[in-house]
C-alpha positions in Angstrom: 0.1 0.1 -0.1 1.7 3.3 -1.0 1.5 6.6 1.1 -1.2 8.1 -1.1 -3.7 5.2 -0.6 -2.6 5.0 3.2 -3.9 9.0 3.4 -6.9 8.7 1.4 -8.2 5.6 3.0 -11.4 5.5 5.3 -10.4 1.8 6.3 -7.4 -0.2 5.9 -6.8 -3.7 7.1 -3.0 -4.3 7.4 -1.5 -7.6 7.3 -4.6 -9.1 9.0 -5.1 -12.7 9.8 -8.1 -14.4 11.2 -9.2 -18.2 11.7 -12.4 -19.8 12.8 -10.7 -22.3 15.0 -8.3 -24.1 13.1 -9.7 -23.1 9.6 -7.7 -20.0 8.3 -10.1 -17.3 6.6 -7.9 -14.4 6.2 -4.0 -14.6 5.6 -2.2 -11.5 5.7 -4.8 -9.7 4.3 -4.2 -6.0 3.0 -7.0 -3.9 1.9 -7.6 -0.3 1.7 -10.9 1.4 1.4 -11.0 4.7 -0.1 -13.1 7.7 1.4 -16.2 8.9 0.0 -16.6 6.2 -2.6 -18.4 2.8 -3.3 -16.1 -0.1 -2.9 -17.4 -3.6 -3.9 -15.7 -6.4 -1.9 -15.9 -9.7 -4.1 -14.8 -13.0 -4.0 -15.8 -16.9 -4.0 -18.1 -18.2 -1.1 -16.3 -18.7 1.8 -13.5 -16.4 1.2 -13.8 -13.9 4.2 -15.9 -11.2 2.7 -18.3 -11.2 5.6 -15.4 -11.5 7.9 -13.9 -8.5 6.8 -17.1 -6.5 7.8 -17.5 -8.3 10.9 -13.6 -7.0 11.8 -14.6 -3.5 10.6 -17.4 -3.4 13.3 -15.4 -5.1 16.1 -17.7 -8.2 16.1 -14.5 -9.9 15.5 -10.8 -9.3 16.4 -8.1 -10.1 14.0 -5.9 -12.7 15.3 -3.0 -10.9 13.9 -2.6 -7.3 12.1 -4.5 -4.0 12.4 -8.0 -3.0 11.5 -8.1 0.7 11.3 -11.2 3.0 10.9 -9.6 6.3 10.1 -7.0 6.7 12.7 -8.5 4.2 15.4 -7.4 0.9 15.7 -10.5 -1.4 16.3 -8.7 -4.3 18.0 -7.6 -1.8 20.9 -11.1 -0.3 21.9 -12.9 -0.9 25.1 -16.2 -1.9 24.7 -17.5 1.8 25.3 -15.5 3.1 22.7 -16.4 0.4 20.4 -20.0 1.0 20.8 -19.2 5.0 19.9 -17.4 4.0 16.8 -20.4 1.8 15.5 -22.6 4.8 16.0 -21.0 6.0 12.8 -21.2 3.0 10.8 -24.4 1.7 9.2 -25.1 -2.0 8.5 -27.3 -3.4 6.2 -27.7 -7.0 6.6 -28.7 -9.5 3.8 -32.0 -10.5 5.3 -32.7 -6.7 6.3 -33.1 -7.9 9.8 -36.3 -5.9 11.0 -38.2 -6.2 13.9 -41.5 -7.9 12.6 -43.6 -6.6 15.5 -42.5 -3.1 15.0 -44.1 -1.0 11.9 -41.4 0.5 9.3 -41.5 3.8 11.1 -40.6 2.2 14.4 -37.9 0.5 13.2 -36.3 3.1 11.4 -36.8 5.3 14.9 -35.2 2.8 16.8 -31.9 3.8 16.7 -32.7 7.3 17.5 -34.8 6.6 20.4 -32.0 4.2 21.9 -28.9 6.7 21.1 -29.8 10.2 20.9 -32.0 12.5 23.3 -34.1 13.8 20.3 -37.7 14.7 21.3 -40.5 12.5 19.6 -41.4 15.4 17.2 -37.9 15.7 16.0 -37.6 11.8 15.4 -40.6 11.6 13.5 -39.3 14.6 11.0 -36.0 12.4 10.6 -37.7 8.9 10.1 -40.2 10.3 7.8 -37.1 12.1 5.6 -35.2 8.9 5.7 -38.2 6.6 4.5 -39.0 9.3 1.6 -34.9 8.4 0.7 -35.6 5.3 0.2 -39.1 5.5 -1.6 -41.2 4.2 1.5 -42.5 7.2 3.5 -45.9 6.0 2.3 -45.5 2.7 4.3 -44.4 4.1 7.4 -47.2 2.5 9.4 -47.3 -0.8 7.8 -45.2 -4.1 9.2 -42.5 -5.6 7.6 -44.7 -9.0 6.9 -47.0 -6.5 4.7 -44.1 -5.8 2.3 -41.9 -7.5 0.0 -38.5 -8.7 0.3 -37.0 -5.8 -1.8 -39.3 -3.1 0.4 -38.1 -4.6 3.5 -34.5 -4.2 2.4 -35.0 -0.5 1.6 -36.6 0.2 5.3 -33.5 -1.6 6.6 -31.4 1.0 4.5 -33.1 3.6 5.8 -32.9 2.6 9.5 -29.2 2.0 9.0 -29.0 5.6 7.7 -30.7 6.9 10.7 -28.0 8.3 13.1 -26.2 9.7 9.8 -23.2 7.3 9.6 -20.2 8.0 8.0 -19.8 4.6 6.6 -22.3 2.2 5.3 -21.5 -1.7 5.3 -23.8 -3.7 2.9 -23.9 -7.6 3.3 -25.3 -9.2 -0.2 -27.7 -6.4 -0.3 -28.9 -7.9 -4.1 -29.6 -11.4 -3.0 -32.9 -12.7 -3.8 -34.0 -9.4 -5.5 -36.3 -9.3 -8.5 -35.0 -7.4 -11.4 -36.9 -4.0 -10.6 -36.0 -4.3 -6.7 -32.3 -5.0 -7.4 -32.3 -1.8 -9.9 -33.4 0.3 -7.2 -31.4 -1.1 -5.0 -28.5 -0.2 -6.9 -29.4 3.1 -7.7 -30.0 4.0 -3.9 -26.5 2.8 -2.9 -24.9 4.7 -5.5 -27.0 8.0 -5.1 -26.9 7.8 -1.2 -23.3 7.8 -1.3 -22.9 10.3 -3.8 -25.5 12.8 -2.0 -24.0 12.4 1.5 -20.7 11.7 0.7 -20.0 9.0 2.9 -17.8 5.6 2.3 -19.9 2.6 1.1 -18.7 -1.5 1.2 -20.8 -3.5 -0.7 -20.4 -7.2 -0.4 -21.5 -8.9 -3.2 -21.4 -11.8 -5.8 -23.5 -10.0 -8.7 -20.4 -9.3 -11.0 -22.6 -8.0 -14.0 -24.2 -5.3 -11.5 -20.9 -3.8 -10.0 -20.1 -1.5 -12.9 -23.1 0.2 -12.0 -22.7 1.1 -8.6 -19.2 0.8 -7.6 -16.1 3.3 -8.1 -13.5 0.6 -6.7 -13.4 -2.8 -6.5 -11.2 -5.7 -4.9 -11.4 -9.5 -5.2 -10.6 -11.6 -2.3 -9.6 -15.2 -2.9 -7.9 -17.8 -0.4 -7.8 -15.0 2.4 -5.9 -12.3 0.6 -6.7 -9.5 -1.9 -6.0 -10.8 -5.6 -7.2 -8.2 -7.5 -8.3 -4.5 -6.9 -8.8 -1.2 -8.9 -12.0 0.0 -11.1 -14.7 -2.7 -12.3 -13.6 -2.3 -15.8 -9.7 -3.1 -14.7 -10.9 -6.2 -13.0 -13.1 -7.4 -16.0 -10.3 -7.3 -18.4 -7.5 -8.9 -16.1 -5.7 -11.9 -17.6 -5.3 -13.2 -14.0 -6.7 -16.9 -14.0 -8.2 -16.3 -10.9 -9.7 -12.8 -11.3 -11.0 -14.4 -15.0 -13.0 -17.2 -13.4 -14.9 -15.2 -11.0 -15.4 -12.2 -13.1 -16.5 -14.8 -16.1 -18.3 -17.4 -13.6 -16.2 -20.2 -15.1 -16.3 -23.7 -13.6 -12.6 -24.6 -14.1 -10.0 -22.5 -12.9 -7.7 -21.9 -9.8 -10.8 -22.0 -7.5 -11.9 -25.5 -7.3 -15.4 -26.7 -7.0 -15.0 -29.6 -4.7 -14.4 -28.9 -1.1 -10.9 -30.3 0.2 -12.0 -34.1 0.9 -10.0 -37.4 1.1 -10.5 -39.8 -1.9 -14.1 -41.0 -2.8 -13.3 -44.5 -2.7 -12.1 -44.3 0.9 -15.1 -42.7 1.8 -17.2 -45.3 0.2 -15.3 -48.1 1.4 -15.9 -47.1 4.9 -19.3 -46.8 4.5 -19.8 -50.3 3.2 -18.1 -51.5 6.2 -20.7 -49.9 8.5 
């Protein structure tokens, strides 16, 4: 990472290693997220993309290396300091994670009521503005069960923006969406980022859609960043791993089969039982 990258980065992971038990997930990973832009983090399933988000929010602590949000070393924070950091980070989970017994209005109002001393009239104005941003002010009094999956995710986006965070994290925001909902979500992520000047990280598998919303991309494979740059740069890469992922090729450096002992041994053991 050069000095210019370091100075303009909102988030940096430096030589980060992390394992679940004895299973390595990230290996000496270096990742720089540029400030004020939308960065797409891509890679095969199980490569550690979501783990990167969990490290940024302090849900997990790196076994080795540093995770920096601005100049703050997340791994060194005490619980109260970590909670303060998280107030400045909006997170949109894959399923939205709305409270089903609360209306859309109350779901969006929840972080404001929990983390600010604002009076209800001000909270009401703020919530309606957030819902207006995602096109769902008219659904304020409805419950999540009354809305489509795509609409639920937009309500969750409004909730994630409730405290006006400087950083937004999206974990597979397009999974399971129909083309119209996907197009709406793509536009919202791009437009919200540009209008508010925030930093956004989008975990995604949707290679074809990345060029429509991302300013910058990085590809993770086997626990390391194997490519980074503009979406067009990755699409034109001659690297075998990058080509396999970007073109959806079955054959390549990333194997289809999870590591296992020879099949005939398993079959032989099954017969012995």
